C-alpha positions in Angstrom: -24.8 -25.3 -30.9 -21.5 -27.0 -30.3 -19.4 -25.9 -27.3 -16.5 -23.6 -27.9 -13.1 -25.4 -28.2 -11.0 -25.4 -25.1 -7.6 -23.6 -25.2 -5.9 -27.0 -25.3 -7.9 -28.0 -28.4 -6.5 -25.2 -30.5 -4.7 -26.8 -33.5 -2.2 -23.9 -33.8 0.5 -23.9 -31.2 1.2 -20.7 -29.4 4.7 -19.2 -30.0 7.2 -20.1 -27.4 8.2 -17.3 -25.1 11.7 -16.0 -25.7 14.4 -16.7 -23.2 15.1 -13.3 -21.5 18.6 -14.4 -20.5 19.6 -15.4 -24.1 20.2 -11.8 -25.2 18.6 -12.5 -28.6 15.8 -10.0 -28.1 17.9 -7.3 -26.4 19.4 -4.8 -28.9 23.0 -3.8 -28.4 22.9 -0.2 -27.0 26.1 0.6 -28.9 25.1 -1.0 -32.2 26.1 0.7 -35.4 22.8 -0.3 -36.9 20.7 2.2 -34.8 23.0 4.9 -33.4 21.5 7.9 -31.5 21.6 11.1 -33.6 24.0 13.7 -32.4 22.5 16.1 -29.9 20.1 13.5 -28.3 22.1 13.1 -25.1 22.5 15.9 -22.6 25.1 15.7 -19.9 24.6 17.8 -16.7 27.0 18.0 -13.8 25.2 17.4 -10.4 26.5 20.7 -9.1 24.6 22.4 -12.0 21.5 20.3 -11.7 18.3 22.4 -12.1 15.0 20.4 -12.4 13.4 22.8 -14.9 16.4 22.4 -17.3 16.2 18.6 -17.0 12.5 18.6 -17.6 12.9 20.8 -20.7 15.4 18.4 -22.2 13.2 15.3 -21.3 10.2 17.0 -22.9 12.2 17.5 -26.1 12.8 13.7 -26.2 16.5 13.8 -25.2 18.3 11.5 -22.8 19.7 13.3 -19.8 22.7 12.1 -17.9 23.5 13.7 -14.5 27.1 13.2 -13.6 28.1 13.4 -9.9 31.1 15.7 -10.3 32.3 18.5 -8.0 32.0 22.1 -9.3 35.5 23.0 -8.2 38.6 20.8 -8.6 39.8 19.0 -5.5 42.3 20.9 -3.3 45.9 20.4 -4.3 45.2 20.2 -8.0 
């Protein structure tokens, strides 16, 4: 029985790894080709943050953004 060919004996070259810095493989987050459907992003103020609410939205497959904003406007406003 002949020995198995070594990895270097393989006649088909392996594909070259893509350059992660080229940006070719990274989709544009704001691309018009694949926009997020309306209602998929939930914005919560940090003052109103409640973990059960955030978990409920995450389990529903939504993106949750927690914004660090004060509950009350700054004094003098």
